[in-house]
Residue, then its C-alpha position, 0 to 999 in steps of 0.5 A: m456459493l459465496k466467494k472467499l475473502p483473501n486473507p488480510i496478511d495476503r491483502h496487506v502483502g500486495s497492497r505493500v507490492r503494490m505501493q512500491r511498484m507504483l513508488a518505482g515507476i514500474s507497471q504490472e506488466k514490467l514486473g510481470e514480465a521480469l518474473g515471467l507472470t502475465f499483468q493479471q497475476i500481478q494484478k491477483y497478488e497486489k489484491g490478496t487474491n493470489r498468494i505470493s510463494a516465498s521464493r517469489l516474493q523474495q524476487i519481487a523484493k529484489m527487483l523493487g530493491v526492498p527487503v522481504a520485511f518490508f512487505f510485512e511492515g504494519a501487517p495486521t496481527g488480528e490483535v486488539t489494541a489498547s484503541g479497541f481497534t485491530d491493527a488492519a483497521a488502524t492502518a488499512y485506509v492509509a495503505d489503500f489510499l498510498t496504493t493509489s496514483e493521487g496517494i503516490q504523487l501526494s507522497k512523492a511531491f510532499v516529501r519534497i517540500k523541505s520546510p516543515r512550516i510549509r509541510r504543515r500549511v500543507i496538512d492544514l489546507v488538506e484537512a480545511l478541505a476534507h471538513d469543508s466537503g465533510e469528510i473530516a468529523 
Protein backbone atom coordinates (compact mmCIF):
# COMPACT_ATOMS: atom_id res chain seq x y z
CA MET A 1 0.00 0.00 0.00
CA LEU A 2 1.33 3.44 -0.97
CA LYS A 3 1.77 6.04 1.72
CA LYS A 4 -0.48 9.04 1.12
CA LEU A 5 1.48 12.28 0.72
CA PRO A 6 0.37 15.33 2.72
CA ASN A 7 -1.65 17.97 0.87
CA PRO A 8 0.69 20.80 -0.25
CA ILE A 9 -1.42 23.41 1.52
CA ASP A 10 -1.44 21.38 4.75
CA ARG A 11 2.36 21.12 4.49
CA HIS A 12 2.65 24.85 3.89
CA VAL A 13 0.40 25.78 6.82
CA GLY A 14 2.28 23.34 9.04
CA SER A 15 5.65 24.73 8.02
CA ARG A 16 4.42 28.26 8.79
CA VAL A 17 3.26 27.06 12.22
CA ARG A 18 6.73 25.57 12.80
CA MET A 19 8.51 28.69 11.58
CA GLN A 20 6.47 31.02 13.81
CA ARG A 21 6.73 28.68 16.79
CA MET A 22 10.51 28.57 16.42
CA LEU A 23 10.75 32.35 15.97
CA ALA A 24 8.75 32.75 19.19
CA GLY A 25 11.12 30.32 20.95
CA ILE A 26 8.30 27.95 21.92
CA SER A 27 8.91 24.19 21.99
CA GLN A 28 6.51 21.67 20.50
CA GLU A 29 5.88 20.45 24.04
CA LYS A 30 4.91 23.93 25.30
CA LEU A 31 2.62 24.61 22.35
CA GLY A 32 1.05 21.18 22.73
CA GLU A 33 0.50 21.70 26.46
CA ALA A 34 -1.19 25.05 25.87
CA LEU A 35 -3.50 23.45 23.30
CA GLY A 36 -4.13 20.28 25.29
CA LEU A 37 -2.21 18.17 22.76
CA THR A 38 0.91 16.02 22.73
CA PHE A 39 4.10 17.22 21.08
CA GLN A 40 3.63 14.35 18.60
CA GLN A 41 0.37 15.92 17.44
CA ILE A 42 2.15 19.25 16.98
CA GLN A 43 4.81 17.41 14.92
CA LYS A 44 2.10 15.92 12.71
CA TYR A 45 0.53 19.37 12.22
CA GLU A 46 3.89 20.89 11.34
CA LYS A 47 4.69 18.17 8.80
CA GLY A 48 1.23 18.44 7.24
CA THR A 49 0.56 14.80 8.07
CA ASN A 50 -2.52 15.84 10.06
CA ARG A 51 -4.74 18.66 8.88
CA ILE A 52 -5.31 21.54 11.32
CA SER A 53 -8.96 22.42 11.86
CA ALA A 54 -10.08 26.03 11.52
CA SER A 55 -10.76 26.40 15.25
CA ARG A 56 -7.40 24.87 16.16
CA LEU A 57 -5.61 27.10 13.66
CA GLN A 58 -7.29 30.12 15.25
CA GLN A 59 -6.04 28.98 18.69
CA ILE A 60 -2.52 28.52 17.34
CA ALA A 61 -2.57 31.94 15.66
CA LYS A 62 -3.66 33.60 18.90
CA MET A 63 -0.95 31.81 20.90
CA LEU A 64 1.77 32.72 18.37
CA GLY A 65 0.56 36.30 17.99
CA VAL A 66 -0.19 36.24 14.28
CA PRO A 67 -3.39 36.48 12.24
CA VAL A 68 -4.76 33.24 10.80
CA ALA A 69 -4.00 34.57 7.31
CA PHE A 70 -0.27 34.44 8.17
CA PHE A 71 -0.32 30.66 7.81
CA PHE A 72 -1.58 30.90 4.21
CA GLU A 73 0.85 33.57 2.98
CA GLY A 74 2.74 32.16 0.01
CA ALA A 75 0.63 28.99 -0.02
CA PRO A 76 0.79 26.93 -3.21
CA THR A 77 -2.03 27.64 -5.61
CA GLY A 78 -1.25 24.97 -8.15
CA GLU A 79 -1.23 27.62 -10.86
CA VAL A 80 1.71 27.83 -13.24
CA THR A 81 3.54 31.17 -13.18
CA ALA A 82 5.10 32.92 -16.19
CA SER A 83 8.41 31.16 -15.48
CA GLY A 84 6.71 27.78 -15.75
CA PHE A 85 7.17 26.84 -12.11
CA THR A 86 4.39 26.48 -9.61
CA ASP A 87 4.25 28.78 -6.59
CA ALA A 88 5.09 25.79 -4.39
CA ALA A 89 8.24 24.93 -6.31
CA ALA A 90 9.42 28.54 -6.29
CA THR A 91 9.03 29.04 -2.52
CA ALA A 92 9.32 25.57 -0.98
CA TYR A 93 13.08 25.73 -0.42
CA VAL A 94 12.75 29.10 1.36
CA ALA A 95 10.01 27.80 3.66
CA ASP A 96 12.02 24.63 4.33
CA PHE A 97 15.09 26.70 5.21
CA LEU A 98 13.14 29.02 7.52
CA THR A 99 11.85 26.07 9.52
CA THR A 100 15.35 24.89 10.44
CA SER A 101 17.14 26.11 13.54
CA GLU A 102 19.97 27.42 11.32
CA GLY A 103 17.48 29.33 9.18
CA ILE A 104 15.90 30.90 12.24
CA GLN A 105 19.28 31.82 13.74
CA LEU A 106 20.58 33.28 10.49
CA SER A 107 17.38 35.24 9.88
CA LYS A 108 17.32 36.69 13.40
CA ALA A 109 20.99 37.70 13.20
CA PHE A 110 20.67 39.12 9.68
CA VAL A 111 17.74 41.42 10.50
CA ARG A 112 19.75 42.87 13.40
CA ILE A 113 22.36 44.16 10.91
CA LYS A 114 21.37 47.77 10.30
CA SER A 115 23.85 48.68 7.55
CA PRO A 116 22.65 47.84 4.01
CA ARG A 117 26.30 47.70 2.91
CA ILE A 118 27.17 45.09 5.55
CA ARG A 119 24.02 43.08 4.71
CA ARG A 120 25.11 43.03 1.07
CA ARG A 121 28.59 41.84 2.11
CA VAL A 122 27.06 39.03 4.17
CA ILE A 123 24.98 37.93 1.17
CA ASP A 124 28.07 38.07 -1.07
CA LEU A 125 30.02 35.99 1.48
CA VAL A 126 27.31 33.33 1.75
CA GLU A 127 26.98 33.14 -2.04
CA ALA A 128 30.76 32.80 -2.41
CA LEU A 129 30.88 30.05 0.22
CA ALA A 130 28.00 28.21 -1.45
CA HIS A 131 29.63 28.56 -4.85
CA ASP A 132 32.94 27.22 -3.52
CA SER A 133 31.15 24.19 -2.11
CA GLY A 134 29.39 23.60 -5.43
CA GLU A 135 25.92 24.51 -4.13
CA ILE A 136 25.22 27.42 -6.48
CA ALA A 137 25.30 27.00 -10.25
